[in-house]
N, C-alpha and C positions, 0 to 999 in steps of 0.2 A: 507464305512459305510453309511447307509441311515437313514433318520429321520422318525419319525412318521408323517403321513400326516393327514391333516384335511379335513373333508367333509364340504361343505358349499353350500348355495344357494345365488347367487349374485344378484338376482333381486327382485322386489317387486311384487305387485298384478296386474301388467299390463297384464291381460289376459294370453295368451300363451307365453308371454315374459319370463316366468320362465325358467331360463337356466338349472336348476337342480344342483346337487351337483358335485363338482370337487375337486380332490386332487391336492394340489398346492405347494408343497415345497419338497426339498431334501437337504441333508447335504453332504458336501464334506469333504474329509480328504486327507492328503498326503503331498506333497512337498510345500515349501515356495518359493514365487516369489517376486521380488521387484516391487512395484507399479509404473506404468508410470505416469508422470505428463505432458501428452500432452493436449493442451487446448480445446476450445469449439467453437461453432458457433452460432451466433445470427440470427436465421431465422425469428425473429418476434418481437413482442411487448408485454410488460407486461400488465396483467390485474389484478387488485386487486380483492380480493374476500372475501367470508364469509365462516365460518366453523361451526357455532354453530346453528343459527336459521335462518329462511327464510330471504333471501336477496331481496330487491327491486332492481333487477339488471337492468342495462342499456340495452336498446335494440340496440345493435351494429350489423353491418352487418356480417353475417357468412362468407361472401366471402372476407373479408379483410385479405388477405394473404401477408405477407412480406417474400421474399425468399432470394436468394443469394445477396451478396454485402450489407448486412445489419448487419453482425456480424464479429467476429474475422477472419473467413476464407471465401473464396469464394467456394461455393459448386460446385464441378466439374460436367461437363456434363456426362450424363449417358453413353455415348460412351467410357468414360475413365475408367469405373468400371471394374476391373478385377475379383472382387468378389462381391456378392450380399448381401444386407441387407433387411430383411423383418421385418415388425412390426406386432405383434400379435393383430388382430382386434377382439374385443369382442362386439357382436351385441346388448346386452342389454343397452349399454350406448352411443348412438349416440349423435350428437350435440343437437338435440331436441327430446323429446319423444312425444310431442303433438302439436308442431307448435304454441305454445302460447308465449307471451312475458315472458322474464325470471323472471319478478317480480311475475308472477302468474302461472308459468309452473310446470310440474310434479316434476322436480328436486327440486324446491324451496319448494313446498307445502308438498311433500311426502317423498323425499329422504334426504334432508338436515335438515329437521325439526324433532326433537325428537318425536313430536306428529303425524308424517306423517303416512298415511295408517292406521288411527284409532288406533294409538299407537303401531303398530306392531314393531317399532324399538325403542321404549322408553327405553328398557334395555340398548341399545348400544348408546343412545343419538343421534339417527338418523342412517340411513343406510350408508350414505356417509359423507365425510368431504370436498370433492372437486367435481367439475363438469366441463364439457367442457365450453369453452368460450361461453357466451350467444350469441344468434342470433335473428334477427328479424324474425317474421313470414314470410314464403315464399309462394308466390302465385303459384298454380299449384302443381306439384308432389314434395312436400317439402322434403319428405324422400330422394328421388333421388338427389335433388339439394344439400341437406346437405351432402350426401355421396360424391358428387363431390367436395364439399369444403374440406372434410377430405382428399381426394386423392390429391388435390392441396397442402394442408398443408404438407402432407408427401413428395410430390415431391419437394416442396420448401426447405425441410430439407434434401434432398439428398437420401431419402429412395427409394428403388427399387420396393417395393410391400408390400402388406399385406399378412400375414398368417391368414386366417379367421377361427375363431372358429365355427365349425358347431355343434351347440347345439341340433338341432332337424332337422328332415327331413320333417316336415310339420309345418304349423302355421306361426306366426309372425317372428320367428328367421329365418326360411327358406326363407320367403319372403324378409327379409333384405339381405340375402346372394345373392339371385338372383338379387336384385337391385344393390348391390355393384359390382357384375360382370359387369353390364351395366355401372355403374358410372366410374369404373376404365378404361374401354376401351374408353368411351366417352371423358374423360379428356386427356388420353395419352395411345396409343397402347403399349408403352414400359413399362407401369406400370402393374405388374402382381399380380395375387392373388393365393397364395399357399393354397390348400385345406387341412383343418385340422379337420377331424372328431373328435369330443370330446367324447372319450370313457367313460368318467365319467358322461355324461349327457344322455338324452333320446336317442341320436344317438347310444350310446353303447349297447342299448337293441335290436337293429335290427340284423337280420341274414345277411350273406354275400351277398346273392342275392339282398336283398332290398337295402343294402348300395351301392352295385355296380350300381344298377339302378339309384340311386340318384347322385352318383358321375359321371356317364355317362352324366346326364343332365348338370351338371356343366362343364364337359369337353368340351361341345359344344360351350361354351362361349370363344371368343377370348382372354379374360383376364386370363383364366386358365393357371397357370404356368407349362410349360413343359421344360425339359432340351434339349440340342442340338440334341439329337437323336429323339426327338418328344415324348418321354415318359412323361406321366402325373405324376406330383409329388403328391403323397398322403402322408401326414405327420400326422398321428393320434396322438392327445394329449392323453397321457398315453397309448401308444401303447401296453405296456405289459399287459393291461387289457384283451387282447386276446392272445392266444398262437401263436407261429410261424406257426403252422399247420393251424390254423383258418385263419390267414392272407394269407397264401399260397392259400387257396381256394378262398378267395376274389380276389387276384391278378389274378388267373386263370380265374375266372368268368368275370372279366373286359376284359380279352383278348378274351375268347371264345364267350362271349355273345355280346360284344360291339366293339371288334377289337381295344381295347385301351391297349397299353403297359403301365404298371405302374412303376414309379421310387419310390420305397417305402422308406419313411424316418420317422420312428417312433420317437416320442418325449417321453422320459422316465421320470418318477418321481423317480423310483429306478434305477439309471443309471448303476452303476458298474456291477452288476450281469447279466444285460440284454444285454449288448453290445455283448458278444460272442454268446448269444442265438439267436439274431435276425440278426446278420451280414450277414449270408449266403443268406437271402432273401431280403436284403436291398441295395438300392443305397447309402443311407446315414443314419446317426444316429444323435440323438440330446438329450439334457437334458433340463429339465425345470429350473435347476440350483438352486442356493441359493442367499440370499439377504444381506449378510454381507461380508465386504472385507476380514476379517481374513479367513473365510472358503473358499472363492473364490480363494484367493492366495495360500492356502495350499492344494487345491483340486488335485485329480489325473489328469494326462494329458490324458483326454479322446480323444483328437484329435489324439494323437499318437496311442492309442489303436484302434481307428476306422481305421486309415490309415494302421496299421499293418494287419488288417483283410480285407483290400481292399475296404473300404467304405469311403464316405465323412463324414465330421463332421460339424454340424450346432451348433455354440456356443451360449449360452444364454447371453444376455446383459440386465442388470437391473439397476434401480435407487434405489428403496426402496420397502418396503412391510409393510403395516400397515392396519389391518383389524378390524374396529370397530365392525362389526356384528359377527366376530369370536373370538374377545377378545384377539388377539395376535398381536405382531409386531416384526419385526427384527430391530436390530440397524444397519442402513445403513450408518451411519457415514458421514453425509453431502454428498459430491459427491464421497466419496471413493469407494462405491460399484460400481458406474458407471465406475470409472477409473480402478478399479480392474478387472471388467468384460472385458473391452477392452484390458487391459494388457495381460490377458490370451488368448483372442481370437487372438490377433496379434502375440504374442510371440510363441504360440503353433502352429500357422499356420492353424487355422480353415478355412474351405472352404466357409461357409455361416455364417451369424449371424441372430438371431431373437431377436428383441427388445421386452422385456417382461415387460409391454405390451404397445400397443398404447393407450388403453382407458378403462382398467378395474379399474374403480374408487372405486369399493367395496374392492379392495385389495391395493388401493393407489399405483399402479405400473405404472401409465400412463406417457407416453412421450408426448401425444397429447397436444396441447395448452389448458390450463385450467385456471380457476380462481385463483388457489393458486400458480401456477408457470409460468403462461404465456407461452412464448416460450423458457424460459430459459434452460430447460432440453434438448430440441431439439437443442438449440444453443451449449451447451456444448458437447452434443453427436456428433454433426456434425464434429467436429475436428477429433475425434478418428475414427469416421466412415469413413471420407475421407482417413485417413491413411490406414485403412483396405481395402477399396474399390480399391484404386489406387496403394497401395504398397509403397507410399512415404509420409513422414510427410509434411503436408501442411504448407505454410508460413502464418504468421499472417498478414492478410490484414488490419485489423482495431483493434486497441487496445481496450480491453473491461475488465470491472470489474464485477464479479459475486458475489452475496451473497447467502448463504443458511443457514437456521436456523429454528428451531422449534419456535412456538409462546408461548411455555410454557416449563418448565422443564419436563423431561420425567416422573418424579415421582410427579408432581404437583397434588393437590387435586382439582377437578373441583367443581363448585358450583352446577351443575346439577349432581345428584347422579346416573350416569350411571355405569354399570358394567365395571370394568377396564380392559383394554388390558394388557396382560402380555408379557414380553420379552420371545421370543420363539426361539428355535432351536440353542441356543448357539452361539459360535463364538464371534464376537466383542461385548463387553459389553456396556450397555446403557451409554450415556454421554450427557452432556449439553454443546454444542459448537455452535458457529457461525463460518462459514468458508468464507474467502475471497479468491477467485480464480481469478488470473489475467492473461491476455494474453497481453504481452508487447513486443515491438520491441527492446527496450533497457531499462535498469534499471530505476525505478521511485520510488518516495517516496509515500507510501500509509498510509493514516490515517484512522484507523478503529474505529468507535464509536459503542459500544455495551452497551446500557443503559447509565449509568453515567461514564463508563470507556472509555477513549480515548487513543489509542496506535498508535505509528508511527513506521514504519519499511521500509527498502529498499527492494522492490520486484525486483528480477532479470529479465533479458530478458527471453522471452519464457513464459512458463506456470509455475505458482507458486501458491501453496495453503498454507494458514496460518490459524491456529485455534485460537479462542479466547473464554474465558469462557462466557457462555450465562447468561445474567442478564436481569432483567425487564427493559423495555423501548424501545427505537427505535434502529434500526440497520442501519449503513451507512458506506460506504467506498469510499474514494476519492483517485485517483492516480494523482500525480503532477510531472512534470518534467520541470526544468528550470523556475519555476514560473507559468507555464501554466497547467491548469487542463486537464488531458487526458480523464478522465471519472469518473463519480460519480454514484454509485449504492445506492439508498435510498430505504429501504424496507418499504412498506406501512403496513406491518404486525407487529404490536406492540407485544413485548414479555410481557406477564402478569404473575403475581404470582397467580392470581385467575381466571383461565380459566372457561368458561361456561361448556364445555365438554372436555373430554380427547381427545387429538389429537397428535399422535406420528409422523405425517408426517413432512418432511422437505419442507418448503416453499422456493421459489427461485425467485430472481430478478437479473436484469443486468443493466449496464449503457446503456442509450439509444444510438443509432447510431447517428453520427453527422448529422447536418442539421435539417430543420424543420420537425415536425412530419407529416406524411401523414394522409389523411382523414381516420377516423375510428380507428386511433391508440390511444394509451394510454400514457399520460405523467405523470411521477412520481414526486410528490411534497413532501415537508415537512418531517414529519407532522407539520402543522401549525394550531394553535387553532383559530377557527372562532367563536365559541359559548361557553359560560360558563354562564348560567343563575344565578349561585351563585354570580358572580361578575358583572353581568349586561353586560358582553361582548357579543355583538351581539343581546341580548334581556335580559330583566330583568325577574327574576324568583321569586318564583316558577311558573311553568306552571300549570294552573288550570285543574281540572278534565274535560276531554273532550275538552281541549283547545289545541292550536297549536302555533307554532312559524314559521314565514316566515323568512328564512335565506338567505341573499344575498351571492352568491358564485362566480359568474363571476366577474372578476376584483379584487378578494380578495385572499390573501394567495398564490399568484403565478398562479392562474387560469386566463387564458386569458379573456379579456373583451367580446370577441365574438368568434363564431365558436366552441362552446363547446356544446356537446350533453348531457353529463352526468358527474357527479363527483363521486369520491370514498372518503368516510369519515369513520372514526371511531366514531360512535355515542355511547355515554354512558348515561345511566339513573342512577341517584343517588338520595338518600334520598326520595324514593317514599313513600307516605303515605299509599297507598293500592296496592294490586296486580293488574297488568294490562299488557298492551303491548304498544309498540311504532311503528308507521308506518311512513315511509319516502316516499315522493312522490313529483312530480313537482308542484310548486306553480301555482295555477290557474287550475290545472287538477282535475279530480275526485279522491277522496281518495280510494285506493284499499282496498279490504276486507281481505288482508293478513297483517301479522305483520313482523317487522324486528327484534324485540327482545321482549322477555317476561320477566316479573320480578315479584317478590313478595315484600311485604311491607318491607322497610328498606334495600333492596338489591341494590348493585351497579353492573350493568351489561353492559359491552361494546359489540359492534358488528361492524364488517366492512360491510358497505352497499354501493351499487352502485345505484345512484339515477339520473334519468333523470332530466334535468334542465328545469324549466318553461320558457315561452317566456319572462318573466321579469328578467331572470337571477337568480331566487331564487328557493330554495327547501322548502318544508314545513314538519315539524316534528309534529306529532299528538300524544297526550297523551291519550291512550285508557284505562284509569283507572278512578275509582271513587274518586281518591285522587290526591293531587298535586305531582309534580316531579320536579327535577332539571335536566337540560340537558346540555351535553358537546358534542361538535363536532369538530374533528380535520381533516382537509383536507389532503388526501393522494395522490390524483391524479385526472386526468380528461381525458375525451375522446374528441378527435377532431371530429367535426361534419362531416358526410360523404358527 
């Protein structure tokens, strides 16, 4: 059975960055499988983030990559990989769109902001809810350097290559593809790029000769992925958009005009009926898959079907799927969708896997290091990925605690009246849960705090997941053995009953690796209240119209007294007399012209902000309204200076 698919445009008005419409979901049906509980890998560091209004983000180095030996398992050497894992790269959402500081870049001003691009995304409360980890402006060819950073991030997480979405054969997206081919080879000759013409975008409108000519250009790059026979892998997204006869002409043209043998590997949206149709012309087959554990585990064994017809199978691996600009979401059930995806890929004997996606933030499917999940999903993924690549379950090298949760109930009513996302495509029903996922060498006592509820349980050795009802407040989990703390995961993402915009994504955090935090990394704290002008904590209120508060942050609330570049806080405006906005910025610096949150008279509005620290160890909060306001600030973490 297949589902109805949705058309969408994933980009904004950035010139020819428009990717075009793409159909992006399918539904599975069939047998039931038991969900594996194999652990995760911490390939990096948590960064807190913003979801509702523009964030004054810290300018941290894009190249701060933490790899093997920082999480539950050691990422194995590429030479040990018996099977390959590719991550689907989506060119519209690179690390940076304009090489500006994160506090004023295109993501902040136009994609996360409901008023961005002249209100184009007002109905959905903004195009995006998450973004890549912020980076400092780069001197020189910043696009190429940022792509190199993404390749390093993928390699650090054990990924073998990118499957790059070819949205167009000219313009900005094409230029990004050419640049990525250079970036991949420059970082590591073993990191490969699988060519994936997107047949739902502008690319799908070209004839076979034109498409072949462009694929031949990409084939000349050393990074282009070829199988052992030398054949170039072409893996069109929604391959069924053209008939087998059409693709046969393309394959023939590649050979006759350019001397390139093609290993054809179409990725289907309507999978079941197309496997037998395309098998005879294909080296391998694949599916875009589904995004809920029930349908994943109950789905047909496509691997067996492909193998029976003499082809390889590339299995889809997903975390979640939530689309504000298409007003739909899947219930991904914390990490269950990710674990179910790997259960099927490993148990069914898939030949390749595709992580869906590396960086499509418009569909909230990203594995890449981001503001709202840091490296946590790469960390969790790396355990299963290692088992798939090597054929052996990896040992837990470092004990780790992970937390995943939404920041609001799935059916919460936001204060910003955006059109609501609806549960889509069936399967696992919506739920309000926080999940504690532990990777332990031996049993330990885990204390989970969700809002005002505290529960303690014994987590077994190995990997264990436990669910708790989601309630308003903070979320935290600590594992203890023999009186010693093994790890503490403290989420900086507060659960609220009154969210600003609807957000159905699952946020993720992990306990930090042992030892001092490296330069450029993020340390999780609290939350600890540093400011409440209602009670004169930190400063007396109310704050006057056009007034500001200088708030000391270094040396307070667990923030080190020195060596801190930026802090992450939940800032709340309450009791405003008039409508206005709040801006957070380093004390002593020029006040930016962007806001961190907007409010109306009488409204209480929180937002998570990332603020560079002034030379005096303070940040400044500015009341951009003609009336008075009360301000609250809770510290959630800090960045070590690079």
